[in-house]
Every structure is written in structure tokens, then in C-alpha cells.
C-alpha positions in Angstrom: -60.1 163.5 20.6 -61.9 160.4 21.8 -64.5 158.0 20.3 -67.3 159.3 22.4 -66.3 162.9 21.5 -66.7 162.6 17.9 -69.9 160.4 18.3 -71.3 163.2 20.1 -70.3 165.8 17.3 -71.6 163.8 14.6 -74.7 163.5 16.2 -74.8 167.2 17.0 -74.2 168.1 13.7 -76.9 165.9 12.2 -79.6 167.3 14.7 -78.4 170.8 14.0 -78.9 170.3 10.4 -82.6 168.6 11.3 -83.5 171.3 13.3 -82.7 174.3 11.0 -84.9 172.0 8.2 -87.8 171.6 10.8 -88.0 174.9 11.7 -88.0 176.1 8.0 -91.1 173.9 7.3 -92.9 175.1 9.9 -96.1 177.5 9.4 -95.3 181.2 9.4 -97.5 183.6 8.3 -97.4 182.4 5.1 -98.3 179.1 5.2 -95.3 176.8 5.5 -95.3 173.0 4.6 -99.0 173.2 5.0 -99.6 175.4 1.9 -96.6 173.3 -0.1 -98.7 170.3 0.5 -101.9 171.6 -0.2 -103.4 172.4 2.7 -106.0 175.6 3.5 -103.1 177.8 4.8 -101.5 178.9 7.8 -103.9 178.0 10.6 -107.2 177.5 8.5 -107.0 173.8 8.3 -109.6 172.1 9.7 -108.8 169.2 12.6 -108.7 166.0 10.3 -107.2 167.5 7.3 -103.8 165.7 6.4 -101.9 169.2 6.6 -102.9 169.2 10.3 -101.4 165.9 11.0 -98.2 166.7 9.5 -98.1 169.9 11.3 -98.3 168.4 14.6 -96.0 165.6 13.8 -93.9 168.3 12.6 -94.0 170.1 16.0 -93.0 166.8 17.9 -89.6 166.3 15.5 -88.7 169.8 16.2 -89.2 169.4 19.8 -87.4 166.0 19.9 -84.7 167.7 17.7 -84.5 170.6 20.2 -84.1 168.7 23.3 -81.6 166.6 21.4 -79.6 169.6 20.4 -79.6 171.2 23.7 -78.3 168.1 25.7 -75.4 167.4 22.7 -74.5 171.4 23.5 -74.0 170.6 27.2 -72.1 167.5 26.4 -69.7 169.0 23.9 -69.4 171.7 26.5 -68.7 169.7 29.3 -66.6 167.5 27.1 -64.5 169.9 25.4 -64.0 172.2 28.6 -60.2 173.0 29.4 -59.2 170.6 32.3 -57.3 171.7 35.2 -56.9 175.4 37.2 
């Protein structure tokens, strides 16, 4: 296995772990991260509260991790696919 494949695989594993953590931190019906940090609950936070900003940044992080996950998945499929007929 080449060095590039190993690097992509390590990045993929790190991104998978981060994606699972960021999805679990999102506010669901019960509140998520905003309720842990003392916010008003899921969706009841005001525009200027700290929990709203945290949730917005968490959304951005999740989007970046999801996009990176998709790219690394496609790279791994392309690199590890059997060559030849």
C-alpha cells in the first residue's frame, strides 16, 4: 500500500470520528449541545445567544466534515478498486 493511500485512509478515519461526534452534538428533540451549555433548549434560543452561535458553527463543521468524508470515500474506492479486467 502506497504512502498516499495510507494518508487518505488516516484522514478518512479521523473525519469519520469527527463526523460521528459532530452529529451527536447537534440539537435533536431534546436539546443537544445547546442544552448542555445552558441554552434554552432545542430551537428556543434567541438570535444573539451563545448557544445559537455554537449551533451555527457546529452546522458548518458538520458540513465540512461530511464533504471531506464524501471526497475521501470516493478517493479510497478509486485507489483500492481492483485493477484490470
